[in-house]
mmCIF file of the N, C-alpha and C atoms, coordinates in Angstrom:
data_MODEL
# 
_entry.id   MODEL 
# 
loop_
_atom_site.group_PDB 
_atom_site.id 
_atom_site.type_symbol 
_atom_site.label_atom_id 
_atom_site.label_alt_id 
_atom_site.label_comp_id 
_atom_site.label_asym_id 
_atom_site.label_entity_id 
_atom_site.label_seq_id 
_atom_site.pdbx_PDB_ins_code 
_atom_site.Cartn_x 
_atom_site.Cartn_y 
_atom_site.Cartn_z 
_atom_site.occupancy 
_atom_site.B_iso_or_equiv 
_atom_site.pdbx_formal_charge 
_atom_site.auth_seq_id 
_atom_site.auth_comp_id 
_atom_site.auth_asym_id 
_atom_site.auth_atom_id 
_atom_site.pdbx_PDB_model_num 
ATOM 1   N N  . MET A 1 1  ? 0.910  13.352  -9.294  1.00 0.00 ? 1  MET A N  1 
ATOM 2   C CA . MET A 1 1  ? 1.701  12.592  -8.349  1.00 0.00 ? 1  MET A CA 1 
ATOM 3   C C  . MET A 1 1  ? 2.719  13.544  -7.725  1.00 0.00 ? 1  MET A C  1 
ATOM 4   N N  . SER A 1 2  ? 2.879  13.461  -6.427  1.00 0.00 ? 2  SER A N  1 
ATOM 5   C CA . SER A 1 2  ? 3.775  14.374  -5.731  1.00 0.00 ? 2  SER A CA 1 
ATOM 6   C C  . SER A 1 2  ? 5.233  13.983  -5.959  1.00 0.00 ? 2  SER A C  1 
ATOM 7   N N  . THR A 1 3  ? 6.134  14.893  -5.593  1.00 0.00 ? 3  THR A N  1 
ATOM 8   C CA . THR A 1 3  ? 7.550  14.606  -5.746  1.00 0.00 ? 3  THR A CA 1 
ATOM 9   C C  . THR A 1 3  ? 7.994  13.512  -4.797  1.00 0.00 ? 3  THR A C  1 
ATOM 10  N N  . ALA A 1 4  ? 7.328  13.394  -3.645  1.00 0.00 ? 4  ALA A N  1 
ATOM 11  C CA . ALA A 1 4  ? 7.679  12.325  -2.710  1.00 0.00 ? 4  ALA A CA 1 
ATOM 12  C C  . ALA A 1 4  ? 7.396  10.961  -3.334  1.00 0.00 ? 4  ALA A C  1 
ATOM 13  N N  . MET A 1 5  ? 6.311  10.849  -4.067  1.00 0.00 ? 5  MET A N  1 
ATOM 14  C CA . MET A 1 5  ? 5.972  9.581   -4.693  1.00 0.00 ? 5  MET A CA 1 
ATOM 15  C C  . MET A 1 5  ? 6.955  9.259   -5.817  1.00 0.00 ? 5  MET A C  1 
ATOM 16  N N  . ARG A 1 6  ? 7.358  10.263  -6.578  1.00 0.00 ? 6  ARG A N  1 
ATOM 17  C CA . ARG A 1 6  ? 8.298  10.011  -7.669  1.00 0.00 ? 6  ARG A CA 1 
ATOM 18  C C  . ARG A 1 6  ? 9.687  9.703   -7.142  1.00 0.00 ? 6  ARG A C  1 
ATOM 19  N N  . GLY A 1 7  ? 10.005 10.214  -5.960  1.00 0.00 ? 7  GLY A N  1 
ATOM 20  C CA . GLY A 1 7  ? 11.328 10.015  -5.391  1.00 0.00 ? 7  GLY A CA 1 
ATOM 21  C C  . GLY A 1 7  ? 11.525 8.641   -4.770  1.00 0.00 ? 7  GLY A C  1 
ATOM 22  N N  . GLY A 1 8  ? 10.483 7.839   -4.722  1.00 0.00 ? 8  GLY A N  1 
ATOM 23  C CA . GLY A 1 8  ? 10.616 6.502   -4.190  1.00 0.00 ? 8  GLY A CA 1 
ATOM 24  C C  . GLY A 1 8  ? 10.277 6.393   -2.716  1.00 0.00 ? 8  GLY A C  1 
ATOM 25  N N  . ALA A 1 9  ? 9.773  7.454   -2.106  1.00 0.00 ? 9  ALA A N  1 
ATOM 26  C CA . ALA A 1 9  ? 9.397  7.394   -0.699  1.00 0.00 ? 9  ALA A CA 1 
ATOM 27  C C  . ALA A 1 9  ? 8.151  6.526   -0.544  1.00 0.00 ? 9  ALA A C  1 
ATOM 28  N N  . LEU A 1 10 ? 8.075  5.860   0.573   1.00 0.00 ? 10 LEU A N  1 
ATOM 29  C CA . LEU A 1 10 ? 6.916  5.021   0.857   1.00 0.00 ? 10 LEU A CA 1 
ATOM 30  C C  . LEU A 1 10 ? 5.940  5.844   1.683   1.00 0.00 ? 10 LEU A C  1 
ATOM 31  N N  . VAL A 1 11 ? 4.915  6.366   1.022   1.00 0.00 ? 11 VAL A N  1 
ATOM 32  C CA . VAL A 1 11 ? 3.879  7.160   1.679   1.00 0.00 ? 11 VAL A CA 1 
ATOM 33  C C  . VAL A 1 11 ? 2.519  6.722   1.161   1.00 0.00 ? 11 VAL A C  1 
ATOM 34  N N  . ARG A 1 12 ? 1.523  6.801   2.043   1.00 0.00 ? 12 ARG A N  1 
ATOM 35  C CA . ARG A 1 12 ? 0.160  6.449   1.645   1.00 0.00 ? 12 ARG A CA 1 
ATOM 36  C C  . ARG A 1 12 ? -0.456 7.639   0.922   1.00 0.00 ? 12 ARG A C  1 
ATOM 37  N N  . PRO A 1 13 ? -0.940 7.443   -0.311  1.00 0.00 ? 13 PRO A N  1 
ATOM 38  C CA . PRO A 1 13 ? -1.475 8.554   -1.093  1.00 0.00 ? 13 PRO A CA 1 
ATOM 39  C C  . PRO A 1 13 ? -2.801 9.071   -0.542  1.00 0.00 ? 13 PRO A C  1 
ATOM 40  N N  . ARG A 1 14 ? -3.087 10.338  -0.850  1.00 0.00 ? 14 ARG A N  1 
ATOM 41  C CA . ARG A 1 14 ? -4.371 10.929  -0.455  1.00 0.00 ? 14 ARG A CA 1 
ATOM 42  C C  . ARG A 1 14 ? -5.500 10.431  -1.355  1.00 0.00 ? 14 ARG A C  1 
ATOM 43  N N  . TYR A 1 15 ? -5.191 10.241  -2.624  1.00 0.00 ? 15 TYR A N  1 
ATOM 44  C CA . TYR A 1 15 ? -6.208 9.855   -3.606  1.00 0.00 ? 15 TYR A CA 1 
ATOM 45  C C  . TYR A 1 15 ? -5.843 8.509   -4.219  1.00 0.00 ? 15 TYR A C  1 
ATOM 46  N N  . GLY A 1 16 ? -6.856 7.762   -4.629  1.00 0.00 ? 16 GLY A N  1 
ATOM 47  C CA . GLY A 1 16 ? -6.622 6.480   -5.288  1.00 0.00 ? 16 GLY A CA 1 
ATOM 48  C C  . GLY A 1 16 ? -6.448 5.327   -4.321  1.00 0.00 ? 16 GLY A C  1 
ATOM 49  N N  . ARG A 1 17 ? -6.829 5.524   -3.082  1.00 0.00 ? 17 ARG A N  1 
ATOM 50  C CA . ARG A 1 17 ? -6.698 4.429   -2.135  1.00 0.00 ? 17 ARG A CA 1 
ATOM 51  C C  . ARG A 1 17 ? -8.068 3.830   -1.842  1.00 0.00 ? 17 ARG A C  1 
ATOM 52  N N  . MET A 1 18 ? -8.068 2.585   -1.429  1.00 0.00 ? 18 MET A N  1 
ATOM 53  C CA . MET A 1 18 ? -9.324 1.892   -1.151  1.00 0.00 ? 18 MET A CA 1 
ATOM 54  C C  . MET A 1 18 ? -9.685 2.005   0.327   1.00 0.00 ? 18 MET A C  1 
ATOM 55  N N  . ILE A 1 19 ? -8.858 1.466   1.196   1.00 0.00 ? 19 ILE A N  1 
ATOM 56  C CA . ILE A 1 19 ? -9.145 1.493   2.632   1.00 0.00 ? 19 ILE A CA 1 
ATOM 57  C C  . ILE A 1 19 ? -8.175 2.450   3.311   1.00 0.00 ? 19 ILE A C  1 
ATOM 58  N N  . ALA A 1 20 ? -6.937 2.064   3.414   1.00 0.00 ? 20 ALA A N  1 
ATOM 59  C CA . ALA A 1 20 ? -5.949 2.899   4.108   1.00 0.00 ? 20 ALA A CA 1 
ATOM 60  C C  . ALA A 1 20 ? -4.856 3.397   3.177   1.00 0.00 ? 20 ALA A C  1 
ATOM 61  N N  . GLY A 1 21 ? -4.755 2.839   2.002   1.00 0.00 ? 21 GLY A N  1 
ATOM 62  C CA . GLY A 1 21 ? -3.734 3.275   1.056   1.00 0.00 ? 21 GLY A CA 1 
ATOM 63  C C  . GLY A 1 21 ? -2.445 2.478   1.124   1.00 0.00 ? 21 GLY A C  1 
ATOM 64  N N  . VAL A 1 22 ? -2.423 1.412   1.885   1.00 0.00 ? 22 VAL A N  1 
ATOM 65  C CA . VAL A 1 22 ? -1.208 0.610   2.027   1.00 0.00 ? 22 VAL A CA 1 
ATOM 66  C C  . VAL A 1 22 ? -0.843 -0.054  0.704   1.00 0.00 ? 22 VAL A C  1 
ATOM 67  N N  . CYS A 1 23 ? -1.791 -0.689  0.057   1.00 0.00 ? 23 CYS A N  1 
ATOM 68  C CA . CYS A 1 23 ? -1.512 -1.344  -1.224  1.00 0.00 ? 23 CYS A CA 1 
ATOM 69  C C  . CYS A 1 23 ? -1.117 -0.328  -2.292  1.00 0.00 ? 23 CYS A C  1 
ATOM 70  N N  . ALA A 1 24 ? -1.776 0.829   -2.302  1.00 0.00 ? 24 ALA A N  1 
ATOM 71  C CA . ALA A 1 24 ? -1.434 1.873   -3.266  1.00 0.00 ? 24 ALA A CA 1 
ATOM 72  C C  . ALA A 1 24 ? -0.024 2.400   -3.008  1.00 0.00 ? 24 ALA A C  1 
ATOM 73  N N  . ALA A 1 25 ? 0.344  2.538   -1.746  1.00 0.00 ? 25 ALA A N  1 
ATOM 74  C CA . ALA A 1 25 ? 1.688  3.011   -1.405  1.00 0.00 ? 25 ALA A CA 1 
ATOM 75  C C  . ALA A 1 25 ? 2.751  2.024   -1.881  1.00 0.00 ? 25 ALA A C  1 
ATOM 76  N N  . LEU A 1 26 ? 2.515  0.742   -1.633  1.00 0.00 ? 26 LEU A N  1 
ATOM 77  C CA . LEU A 1 26 ? 3.471  -0.274  -2.083  1.00 0.00 ? 26 LEU A CA 1 
ATOM 78  C C  . LEU A 1 26 ? 3.550  -0.320  -3.603  1.00 0.00 ? 26 LEU A C  1 
ATOM 79  N N  . ALA A 1 27 ? 2.409  -0.207  -4.264  1.00 0.00 ? 27 ALA A N  1 
ATOM 80  C CA . ALA A 1 27 ? 2.392  -0.235  -5.725  1.00 0.00 ? 27 ALA A CA 1 
ATOM 81  C C  . ALA A 1 27 ? 3.163  0.944   -6.303  1.00 0.00 ? 27 ALA A C  1 
ATOM 82  N N  . HIS A 1 28 ? 2.946  2.127   -5.777  1.00 0.00 ? 28 HIS A N  1 
ATOM 83  C CA . HIS A 1 28 ? 3.652  3.308   -6.290  1.00 0.00 ? 28 HIS A CA 1 
ATOM 84  C C  . HIS A 1 28 ? 5.139  3.226   -5.998  1.00 0.00 ? 28 HIS A C  1 
ATOM 85  N N  . ARG A 1 29 ? 5.499  2.705   -4.842  1.00 0.00 ? 29 ARG A N  1 
ATOM 86  C CA . ARG A 1 29 ? 6.910  2.610   -4.464  1.00 0.00 ? 29 ARG A CA 1 
ATOM 87  C C  . ARG A 1 29 ? 7.673  1.681   -5.391  1.00 0.00 ? 29 ARG A C  1 
ATOM 88  N N  . PHE A 1 30 ? 7.060  0.561   -5.775  1.00 0.00 ? 30 PHE A N  1 
ATOM 89  C CA . PHE A 1 30 ? 7.746  -0.426  -6.593  1.00 0.00 ? 30 PHE A CA 1 
ATOM 90  C C  . PHE A 1 30 ? 7.379  -0.370  -8.076  1.00 0.00 ? 30 PHE A C  1 
ATOM 91  N N  . GLY A 1 31 ? 6.518  0.584   -8.456  1.00 0.00 ? 31 GLY A N  1 
ATOM 92  C CA . GLY A 1 31 ? 6.173  0.751   -9.861  1.00 0.00 ? 31 GLY A CA 1 
ATOM 93  C C  . GLY A 1 31 ? 5.195  -0.283  -10.389 1.00 0.00 ? 31 GLY A C  1 
ATOM 94  N N  . TRP A 1 32 ? 4.379  -0.820  -9.506  1.00 0.00 ? 32 TRP A N  1 
ATOM 95  C CA . TRP A 1 32 ? 3.390  -1.811  -9.897  1.00 0.00 ? 32 TRP A CA 1 
ATOM 96  C C  . TRP A 1 32 ? 2.016  -1.172  -9.994  1.00 0.00 ? 32 TRP A C  1 
ATOM 97  N N  . SER A 1 33 ? 1.064  -1.912  -10.501 1.00 0.00 ? 33 SER A N  1 
ATOM 98  C CA . SER A 1 33 ? -0.318 -1.464  -10.556 1.00 0.00 ? 33 SER A CA 1 
ATOM 99  C C  . SER A 1 33 ? -0.958 -1.655  -9.179  1.00 0.00 ? 33 SER A C  1 
ATOM 100 N N  . PRO A 1 34 ? -1.659 -0.633  -8.654  1.00 0.00 ? 34 PRO A N  1 
ATOM 101 C CA . PRO A 1 34 ? -2.343 -0.809  -7.368  1.00 0.00 ? 34 PRO A CA 1 
ATOM 102 C C  . PRO A 1 34 ? -3.343 -1.963  -7.387  1.00 0.00 ? 34 PRO A C  1 
ATOM 103 N N  . LYS A 1 35 ? -3.999 -2.167  -8.521  1.00 0.00 ? 35 LYS A N  1 
ATOM 104 C CA . LYS A 1 35 ? -4.966 -3.259  -8.641  1.00 0.00 ? 35 LYS A CA 1 
ATOM 105 C C  . LYS A 1 35 ? -4.275 -4.612  -8.458  1.00 0.00 ? 35 LYS A C  1 
ATOM 106 N N  . THR A 1 36 ? -3.098 -4.767  -9.018  1.00 0.00 ? 36 THR A N  1 
ATOM 107 C CA . THR A 1 36 ? -2.341 -6.011  -8.888  1.00 0.00 ? 36 THR A CA 1 
ATOM 108 C C  . THR A 1 36 ? -1.961 -6.271  -7.436  1.00 0.00 ? 36 THR A C  1 
ATOM 109 N N  . VAL A 1 37 ? -1.511 -5.240  -6.747  1.00 0.00 ? 37 VAL A N  1 
ATOM 110 C CA . VAL A 1 37 ? -1.118 -5.398  -5.345  1.00 0.00 ? 37 VAL A CA 1 
ATOM 111 C C  . VAL A 1 37 ? -2.332 -5.746  -4.486  1.00 0.00 ? 37 VAL A C  1 
ATOM 112 N N  . ARG A 1 38 ? -3.453 -5.101  -4.754  1.00 0.00 ? 38 ARG A N  1 
ATOM 113 C CA . ARG A 1 38 ? -4.679 -5.398  -3.989  1.00 0.00 ? 38 ARG A CA 1 
ATOM 114 C C  . ARG A 1 38 ? -5.131 -6.840  -4.197  1.00 0.00 ? 38 ARG A C  1 
ATOM 115 N N  . ILE A 1 39 ? -5.091 -7.310  -5.445  1.00 0.00 ? 39 ILE A N  1 
ATOM 116 C CA . ILE A 1 39 ? -5.487 -8.693  -5.738  1.00 0.00 ? 39 ILE A CA 1 
ATOM 117 C C  . ILE A 1 39 ? -4.530 -9.663  -5.056  1.00 0.00 ? 39 ILE A C  1 
ATOM 118 N N  . ALA A 1 40 ? -3.236 -9.371  -5.113  1.00 0.00 ? 40 ALA A N  1 
ATOM 119 C CA . ALA A 1 40 ? -2.250 -10.240 -4.454  1.00 0.00 ? 40 ALA A CA 1 
ATOM 120 C C  . ALA A 1 40 ? -2.485 -10.279 -2.948  1.00 0.00 ? 40 ALA A C  1 
ATOM 121 N N  . PHE A 1 41 ? -2.827 -9.136  -2.358  1.00 0.00 ? 41 PHE A N  1 
ATOM 122 C CA . PHE A 1 41 ? -3.095 -9.115  -0.915  1.00 0.00 ? 41 PHE A CA 1 
ATOM 123 C C  . PHE A 1 41 ? -4.323 -9.953  -0.561  1.00 0.00 ? 41 PHE A C  1 
ATOM 124 N N  . VAL A 1 42 ? -5.393 -9.784  -1.327  1.00 0.00 ? 42 VAL A N  1 
ATOM 125 C CA . VAL A 1 42 ? -6.615 -10.544 -1.054  1.00 0.00 ? 42 VAL A CA 1 
ATOM 126 C C  . VAL A 1 42 ? -6.356 -12.039 -1.207  1.00 0.00 ? 42 VAL A C  1 
ATOM 127 N N  . LEU A 1 43 ? -5.635 -12.421 -2.247  1.00 0.00 ? 43 LEU A N  1 
ATOM 128 C CA . LEU A 1 43 ? -5.315 -13.836 -2.442  1.00 0.00 ? 43 LEU A CA 1 
ATOM 129 C C  . LEU A 1 43 ? -4.418 -14.360 -1.324  1.00 0.00 ? 43 LEU A C  1 
ATOM 130 N N  . SER A 1 44 ? -3.499 -13.532 -0.842  1.00 0.00 ? 44 SER A N  1 
ATOM 131 C CA . SER A 1 44 ? -2.616 -13.970 0.240   1.00 0.00 ? 44 SER A CA 1 
ATOM 132 C C  . SER A 1 44 ? -3.386 -14.173 1.540   1.00 0.00 ? 44 SER A C  1 
ATOM 133 N N  . CYS A 1 45 ? -4.503 -13.477 1.693   1.00 0.00 ? 45 CYS A N  1 
ATOM 134 C CA . CYS A 1 45 ? -5.319 -13.652 2.903   1.00 0.00 ? 45 CYS A CA 1 
ATOM 135 C C  . CYS A 1 45 ? -5.990 -15.014 2.945   1.00 0.00 ? 45 CYS A C  1 
ATOM 136 N N  . LEU A 1 46 ? -6.036 -15.710 1.822   1.00 0.00 ? 46 LEU A N  1 
ATOM 137 C CA . LEU A 1 46 ? -6.585 -17.059 1.788   1.00 0.00 ? 46 LEU A CA 1 
ATOM 138 C C  . LEU A 1 46 ? -5.608 -18.068 2.387   1.00 0.00 ? 46 LEU A C  1 
ATOM 139 N N  . LEU A 1 47 ? -4.343 -17.687 2.486   1.00 0.00 ? 47 LEU A N  1 
ATOM 140 C CA . LEU A 1 47 ? -3.316 -18.551 3.059   1.00 0.00 ? 47 LEU A CA 1 
ATOM 141 C C  . LEU A 1 47 ? -3.181 -18.253 4.549   1.00 0.00 ? 47 LEU A C  1 
ATOM 142 N N  . PRO A 1 48 ? -2.730 -19.234 5.327   1.00 0.00 ? 48 PRO A N  1 
ATOM 143 C CA . PRO A 1 48 ? -2.518 -18.958 6.752   1.00 0.00 ? 48 PRO A CA 1 
ATOM 144 C C  . PRO A 1 48 ? -1.333 -18.013 6.939   1.00 0.00 ? 48 PRO A C  1 
ATOM 145 N N  . GLY A 1 49 ? -1.458 -17.129 7.899   1.00 0.00 ? 49 GLY A N  1 
ATOM 146 C CA . GLY A 1 49 ? -0.369 -16.200 8.185   1.00 0.00 ? 49 GLY A CA 1 
ATOM 147 C C  . GLY A 1 49 ? -0.889 -14.873 8.704   1.00 0.00 ? 49 GLY A C  1 
ATOM 148 N N  . PRO A 1 50 ? 0.019  -13.988 9.031   1.00 0.00 ? 50 PRO A N  1 
ATOM 149 C CA . PRO A 1 50 ? -0.344 -12.716 9.665   1.00 0.00 ? 50 PRO A CA 1 
ATOM 150 C C  . PRO A 1 50 ? -0.557 -11.563 8.675   1.00 0.00 ? 50 PRO A C  1 
ATOM 151 N N  . GLN A 1 51 ? -1.093 -11.837 7.498   1.00 0.00 ? 51 GLN A N  1 
ATOM 152 C CA . GLN A 1 51 ? -1.228 -10.807 6.475   1.00 0.00 ? 51 GLN A CA 1 
ATOM 153 C C  . GLN A 1 51 ? -2.029 -9.604  6.968   1.00 0.00 ? 51 GLN A C  1 
ATOM 154 N N  . PHE A 1 52 ? -3.150 -9.846  7.603   1.00 0.00 ? 52 PHE A N  1 
ATOM 155 C CA . PHE A 1 52 ? -4.000 -8.746  8.055   1.00 0.00 ? 52 PHE A CA 1 
ATOM 156 C C  . PHE A 1 52 ? -3.292 -7.922  9.127   1.00 0.00 ? 52 PHE A C  1 
ATOM 157 N N  . LEU A 1 53 ? -2.570 -8.585  10.017  1.00 0.00 ? 53 LEU A N  1 
ATOM 158 C CA . LEU A 1 53 ? -1.828 -7.859  11.056  1.00 0.00 ? 53 LEU A CA 1 
ATOM 159 C C  . LEU A 1 53 ? -0.715 -7.012  10.443  1.00 0.00 ? 53 LEU A C  1 
ATOM 160 N N  . LEU A 1 54 ? -0.057 -7.531  9.413   1.00 0.00 ? 54 LEU A N  1 
ATOM 161 C CA . LEU A 1 54 ? 0.967  -6.751  8.717   1.00 0.00 ? 54 LEU A CA 1 
ATOM 162 C C  . LEU A 1 54 ? 0.364  -5.533  8.033   1.00 0.00 ? 54 LEU A C  1 
ATOM 163 N N  . TYR A 1 55 ? -0.817 -5.708  7.465   1.00 0.00 ? 55 TYR A N  1 
ATOM 164 C CA . TYR A 1 55 ? -1.501 -4.589  6.819   1.00 0.00 ? 55 TYR A CA 1 
ATOM 165 C C  . TYR A 1 55 ? -1.802 -3.495  7.836   1.00 0.00 ? 55 TYR A C  1 
ATOM 166 N N  . VAL A 1 56 ? -2.328 -3.872  8.988   1.00 0.00 ? 56 VAL A N  1 
ATOM 167 C CA . VAL A 1 56 ? -2.647 -2.895  10.031  1.00 0.00 ? 56 VAL A CA 1 
ATOM 168 C C  . VAL A 1 56 ? -1.376 -2.214  10.535  1.00 0.00 ? 56 VAL A C  1 
ATOM 169 N N  . ALA A 1 57 ? -0.299 -2.979  10.716  1.00 0.00 ? 57 ALA A N  1 
ATOM 170 C CA . ALA A 1 57 ? 0.971  -2.402  11.157  1.00 0.00 ? 57 ALA A CA 1 
ATOM 171 C C  . ALA A 1 57 ? 1.503  -1.405  10.133  1.00 0.00 ? 57 ALA A C  1 
ATOM 172 N N  . MET A 1 58 ? 1.405  -1.752  8.851   1.00 0.00 ? 58 MET A N  1 
ATOM 173 C CA . MET A 1 58 ? 1.878  -0.832  7.810   1.00 0.00 ? 58 MET A CA 1 
ATOM 174 C C  . MET A 1 58 ? 0.990  0.407   7.737   1.00 0.00 ? 58 MET A C  1 
ATOM 175 N N  . TRP A 1 59 ? -0.288 0.258   8.023   1.00 0.00 ? 59 TRP A N  1 
ATOM 176 C CA . TRP A 1 59 ? -1.215 1.382   8.063   1.00 0.00 ? 59 TRP A CA 1 
ATOM 177 C C  . TRP A 1 59 ? -0.757 2.379   9.121   1.00 0.00 ? 59 TRP A C  1 
ATOM 178 N N  . ILE A 1 60 ? -0.282 1.864   10.233  1.00 0.00 ? 60 ILE A N  1 
ATOM 179 C CA . ILE A 1 60 ? 0.178  2.719   11.332  1.00 0.00 ? 60 ILE A CA 1 
ATOM 180 C C  . ILE A 1 60 ? 1.554  3.313   11.023  1.00 0.00 ? 60 ILE A C  1 
ATOM 181 N N  . ILE A 1 61 ? 2.447  2.522   10.454  1.00 0.00 ? 61 ILE A N  1 
ATOM 182 C CA . ILE A 1 61 ? 3.837  2.933   10.266  1.00 0.00 ? 61 ILE A CA 1 
ATOM 183 C C  . ILE A 1 61 ? 4.043  3.851   9.064   1.00 0.00 ? 61 ILE A C  1 
ATOM 184 N N  . ILE A 1 62 ? 3.412  3.558   7.929   1.00 0.00 ? 62 ILE A N  1 
ATOM 185 C CA . ILE A 1 62 ? 3.630  4.339   6.700   1.00 0.00 ? 62 ILE A CA 1 
ATOM 186 C C  . ILE A 1 62 ? 2.921  5.688   6.822   1.00 0.00 ? 62 ILE A C  1 
ATOM 187 N N  . PRO A 1 63 ? 3.648  6.774   6.660   1.00 0.00 ? 63 PRO A N  1 
ATOM 188 C CA . PRO A 1 63 ? 3.028  8.094   6.801   1.00 0.00 ? 63 PRO A CA 1 
ATOM 189 C C  . PRO A 1 63 ? 2.112  8.438   5.622   1.00 0.00 ? 63 PRO A C  1 
ATOM 190 N N  . LYS A 1 64 ? 1.164  9.354   5.886   1.00 0.00 ? 64 LYS A N  1 
ATOM 191 C CA . LYS A 1 64 ? 0.286  9.846   4.829   1.00 0.00 ? 64 LYS A CA 1 
ATOM 192 C C  . LYS A 1 64 ? 1.018  10.837  3.950   1.00 0.00 ? 64 LYS A C  1 
ATOM 193 N N  . GLU A 1 65 ? 0.608  10.915  2.704   1.00 0.00 ? 65 GLU A N  1 
ATOM 194 C CA . GLU A 1 65 ? 1.145  11.908  1.788   1.00 0.00 ? 65 GLU A CA 1 
ATOM 195 C C  . GLU A 1 65 ? 0.637  13.283  2.230   1.00 0.00 ? 65 GLU A C  1 
ATOM 196 N N  . ARG A 1 66 ? 1.486  14.269  2.183   1.00 0.00 ? 66 ARG A N  1 
ATOM 197 C CA . ARG A 1 66 ? 1.080  15.620  2.609   1.00 0.00 ? 66 ARG A CA 1 
ATOM 198 C C  . ARG A 1 66 ? 0.529  16.413  1.479   1.00 0.00 ? 66 ARG A C  1 
# 
């Protein structure tokens, strides 16, 4: 794990990501399991709302890990 990830920065990891790394980035930032965040995201998509649009926006906004 890079120093940026340990320092609490919100960055999309190079490894361990499924699609874009948004869920993995959030999990690492808050100290959660990436699997838990992914399951929560999928379950939230069953509810009405802009979840997918937020995911795409975060994909664009959150920088990649160097």
